[in-house]
N, C-alpha and C positions, 0 to 999 in steps of 0.2 A: 534682472533675476528671473529665472525660467520657473514658473509656478509648479509646483509638485503636489500630488494627490496620494492619500489624504494627510491632514496633519492632526485631526482627532476623529476617533471613532469610539463612542462609548459604547461600553460592554453591554449595556441594557438601554431600552429606549428611555427617554427622558418623558415625564409626565406632560410637560407642556413647553413648546417653543413659541416665543413671540417674534413676530417679525415687524420692525419699526419700533422706534422707541421715542415716541412724542408723549405729551402729557397723559393720553389715555392708556398706553401701555406702561409707562412709568407709574402710573397708578395702580395698574394690575400687578407689576412686578413688587411694589411695596406693601401691598395686601397679601401677596403670595409668599412673601420672605418670611414670615413667622411660621407658616404651615410646613412643619419640618417634614411630613410625608411627601411633599410635593419637590419633584426634581425639575427644577426650570432653567431656561436660558432665552436669554432675548438679544436679537441681533439687529443693528443699525449701521448703514454705511458711513455715516458721519463721524469724526474722529472724537466726538464728545457731544453730550447734549446741547442742543440748539434750538430756542424757541422765537422764531421770527426775529432775527437779529437785525434785519434790516428795517424794523417798525419799533424798535426801542426807543421811540422818541420821549424826550424829557418831560416828564409830567403826564404822560399818557398812562391811563389805567385800564386794568382788565374790567370787563363789564360785569362780572359777577362778584359777590361779596367774598373775602377772604376766606370764610367758611367753606367755600367750594375748592377747596385745595385739593390734593391727591387723595386724601383718604378719610377726612373728618366726618363726612357724611355717612360713612359706612362704619367707621372705628375711631370715635373721638379720642380714645386712649391709644392710639397708634403713636411710635416714636417719629413718625414721618408727617405729623401736622405742621401746618403753617407755625402755630404757636410755639411748638417746640423747637422749630427752626430758629425763631426769634429767641427763644430761650437759651439755646446754645451759642448763639452770637451776642448774649447779654444786651438784647435790644427790647426785650419784653415790656419794661416800663416805658421807655419812649414811645412805644407803639402805643401803649395804653393811654398815655396823655395825648398822642396825636388823633386819637379818636377818627381813625381811618377805617371805613367799612370796605372800600373799594381801594386796593393797593396799586401801586405803580407797576407797570409791565416789567420794569427792571428788576423790580424786587421780587415778581412771581418767577422770573426767569432764573434769578439767583436762588430762590428756594428749591426750584426743580433740580437744578446743578447740584445742590447740596444733597438732595435725596439720591440722584443719580451716582454721585460719588461714593455712595454708602452701600450701594447694593452690588454684591459680587456676581449676581445673575446677569448682569448687563454686560454685553459684548459689542462695544463700538469699534468702528473700523472695519466691519463684515458686511459685505454686500450678500443678499441672499438672492441666488440665481434661480432656483425652481423648487417647486414642491410636488412631490409624487405620492402616490399610494402604491405600497408594496403588499400585494395580496398575499405573497407566501408568509410574510412576517406578521401580517396585520398591523402595520405601523406606516407613519408617513415618513418619507426621506426628504430632508431639508437640504440642499445644496447650498453652500455658501463660500465666498472667496474672502480671505482675509487680505486687507489693504494695508500697504505701507503709509508712512507719513507723508509720503507725495501723491497718495490716492491710487498709486499703480497696484496691481494684484501681486501678492508675495505667495499665497499658497491656497490651495483648495479644500474644502473639507465637507463632510456630510455627517448629519446628526438625524438619528431616528427618534420619533416622537409619537406619542398617542395622541396628542392633541396640538392643534397650532392656533394661534390667535393672530389675525392681520390687524396691524395698527399702522398701516402705511401713509395714512393721512391724506392730505390734499396737496395740490400742486398749482401755481399761479395761473390764473386764466387771463389769456391775451385774446382779445377779440380779432377775428380773422381780418377786417380790414387794416389792422395795424401790425398783424404779425410779420410781415416783410420788412417793416421799418425796425421792429423789436429785434429781428434776427440779425440786422446788418450791424457790423462792428463800427463804433465810433459814431453812431446815430443816437442823440440824447433821447431815446424813447425807452423809458425803464419801468417794470412793475413795480407797485408799492412795496412788494417783498423785498426790494433791493434799494429802497429809498434812502436809507442812511449812508449806504456805500457810495452813492452817488451825489449826497446833497450839495457838496462843494460846488461840483460842476453845473448842478440845476440853478445854484443861487447866483452863479456867474452869468447865466444865460439872461439875455434882454427880456424875453417874453416867456412864460410858463404857463401850460394848460394842464390841470389836473382833471381827468375823466374818471367819473366814478362818485355816487352821491352817498356812499354809505360812511360808515365809521372810519375807515382808513382815509378815505378820500377827504373826509371833514379833517381829521387830525392833520394830515399832509398840507392841505391848504392852509391851516392855522399855523403850522410851524412856518411855512415859507412867507406868509403874511408878516409874521413877527420878525422875520430876518431880513425883509425888504425895506428901503427907507420910505417914508411918509410921501406921499405924492407921486412915488415913482415904483409902485409894487408891481404892476404890469403881470397880474396873474389872474387867469380865466380858470373857473371851476364850473364844470359842466357835468351833466349825467342824465340816463335816460328816464328816471322816475319823474313823476309830476310835480315833485316838491322835494326840499332838503327836509325830509320828514324825521320826526323824532321817533325813537325806538319806543314800543309799548313796554312800559316799565311800571304799570299799576300793579298792585299786589295780587289781585285775582288773574289778571293778564299773566303774571309770571307762572301762574300754575300750569300753563303749558309744558312747563320745564319740569314736571315732576313725574314720578313713575307711574302715577294714576293716569295722566293723559298719554304717556307712551303706550301703556297697556290698552287704552281705550283706541288710539290711533292704528296700532298694530291689529286690532280687531275688524277694522273697517274693510270694506271691499277694496281691492286694487285700484279701480276706476276712481272711487271717492277720494283715497289718499293721494293720487296723482292730481287730482283738482285742488285738494287742501294746501299742499306744500307751497306751490307759487303764490297761493292767496294770501298766505301768513307771513309774508315777507317782511312786514313792520315789526313782526316780533323778533327778529334775529338780523335783519338788515338794515334797520334804521339807525339813526344817529343818536348817541346820549345826548340829553337835553343839556348838559352842562357844557359839552363841547360847543352845542349850537349857541348857547349862552357866551362862552368865550370868544367864538367867532364874531358874534354881534358886538361885544363889548370892544373887540380889537378894531373892527370896522368904524364904530362910533368914536373912538378915542381919536381917530385920524382925521375927524371932522371937526374937532374942538376949534381949530385955527382956520376954519373957513375951507369950503372946497370939499370934494369927495374923493375917496381913495381910488387909485387907478386899479380897481378889483372889479372883474365882471363874474357873477353868480347866475348860471342859466341852467335851471332844471328842464326836464322835459326834452331833451336834445340826444339825439345818437348819431354817431359817425358812420356815414356811408362809405366812404373810401379816404384813403390818405396817401400822401406821397411826398416826395422831395420837392423843394420849391428854391429856386436860385442856388443850387448846390449845398449851401448851409441851412437853409429853413425848412419847415415842415408845412404842408397845407392839408388841413382837414376839412372834409366837405360834409356839413352838418345838415341835418335834417330835424325840424321841430315835429315831436310826436302828435300835437294837439292840432297846430296850425297847418301842418304839411308844407311849410315853407322851407326854403333850402338857402343855405349861405356857404360862404368860405371863411375860414379862420386861418391865418399865417401866425405860427409860433416859432420859438426857437427850441423848445424842449417840452416833452410830454411825461407825465407822471400817470400810468395806468392803475387806479384804484379800482381794478374791475374784479376784484374777488378771487376766489379759488374754486377749483373743481376736484371731485373726487379723482385720486388716482386711479386709473383702470386696473381691475384685477385680473383681466382675462390673461396677460402675459405672464404673470406670477404663477397663476393658477392652470396654466395650459395643460400640465400634466395630470390635472384633475377634472378637465372638461368633460369627460366621458360620465363621469359621476355626478356632476352638478345638475341640481333641478333649477329651472329659471321661469320665471313669470311670463306674461303675454308681451311684454317689452323686451326680452331677453336678459333680464336683470337677474342676479342670482336671489333665491328665496331665502329669507331669513327668518327662523323662528322667535319665537317671544323670549327665549333665552339666548338670543344672539348667535345661535348657531345656522351655519349654512345648510340648506336642505341638501342632503346628500343621499346618493343610491343606498339602500338597506344593506348592501355587500360590505359598505364601509361601517355604517352606523350600529349594525348588528354586532360589531367588535367592540363597540364602546368607545370608539375614536370619533373625534369631531374637530371641525374647523370654526372657530369662532371669528367675529368680525367686531371692530371698533371703528366707529366714526366712517362706516361704509354701508349704512342702513337706512339713511334718510327716507327712502322710498317706502321702507317697511315701518320705521319707528318715529317718523316724524323731525319736527323742528328741532327736538332737543337732542338730536343725534350729535350735534358738533358742541354742544354746550358743556363746557367745563363742570358746571353743577351737577350734572348726572354723571360724571366721570367715576366716582367712587361707587355709587351705586350700581352701574353696569359692571364694573370690575367686581364687586361682591356678587352680582348675581351669576357672574361666568364662574367665580369660583365655588360657589354654593352648587352651581350644576355639575361643574366638573368633578368635584369631590364627592357628590352624592351625599353630603352632610350640610351643616349649615354652620360654617365658622364664622359667619357674620350674619346674624340675624337681622331682617330687613323689615321695615314697618309695614303692616297691612294696608294702610291709609296715609296718603300724603299730600291730599288736596282738600280744600273745603268745596270745591266745586264738584258735582256729581257729572261725569262726561257720559252722555248717553242714557237710554232707557234700557232695562231688560224686559223683553216682552211678557205680559202676563205677571209681571212682579212688581211690586212697589219699589221705588228708589231705594237703595241701601242707606240706612241712616244709624250710624253707630250708636250703641246703647247710651244713654245718659248717665252721667255720673251718679252712682247710687248715694242717697243722703246719708250722712252719718247717722248711727242709732241713735235714738233719743235717750237721755239720761233720765231716768226716773229717781227723783231723791228718796233715799231710804227714811222711812219714819220710825223713829224710836218708839216703839210701844210699851216700853216697860212701865 
């Protein structure tokens, strides 16, 4: 079918167009839905909502409490809360008795799909091609292509909007030494994002290597271990970090994922922010302690009848090079980070639990490049309200480009955290409308981050004591 243009041209510009429909823009769409004055549309190339389908391993849980759903921390009375989802499914009492604070990933995915199916502003099967500024109309132009069921283009369209929010998310990161193998058809080198799609093939391999010592690597290692026969596990788990380290999950440590810390981080100098983010890896790249305990329990169980499981766990190792060996096998050249010793590992399959990287914005925003303000490293500047710093020729018209999960360099480790989704969405909507449809708390942490020069640290006023009641004396 030959694409034609256009298939839709709204008479008036929309108030907001979202690009990408992951959990963050889905949160924004849900909170924007009851605001009748806003005309919104959200586009995503996927045919339906999908949340890491290759990692929906049985019994794996999300690492934030269920209250960190799409809306609750901004509007607990919203119809799109997780608890209301349970109510509509007549599962509220079973959930109550289950006493689960951290829900399974499969359940979080089902909840998000329930919300997505209920919001008319969402347009799946639409690929956004470009964003441009139209100075004659003082609006953004968003060009998009409607895709057919087979993913092929069917029609082109253009939407005008006063505001854009980018929520295109992240993409799997494949280390350079392993990229040629991962790109070769038929070679069993897969990223964790596709793990479940290839699990049967991986389990049939004689020897499996998992690379990456974060949560995904731990869950995949545990899943493979549970599906391999005792004594013939033949699984090797390795990664660059110096230990299979637990995630920082103390109550005060979690205050790094509050609006208070986000505001503090944003106010730091660029060079300080750049040093902080990699140093805080254990706040968001460590392994859940329950997962570590489950791995140890599974390994220990396999020693009950004597002998040790055929499983190797080696932290502090990175892959220097990789290649094919004897036509069907894979050879990894390894170096120990601390010992500086080198060795070779021959394996039959590799799972890359090597994390994700932010999808580059430059291609999508090429039409706005002349208007973008960048920092000393060439990254877009993002203000405290999640707006890209743009040329005054655009911002003077009241138009803005917002970002979601693309601002870790300006807002810190809480950027990809689901627990801040509703707060960030509410901040964007409050800023965009110039009102306060979602009142937000002034303080969210017991920790006071930083000092104000020449001022005492801010301490909220103590609760006022109740007035003393003086008994009345009858003086008759």
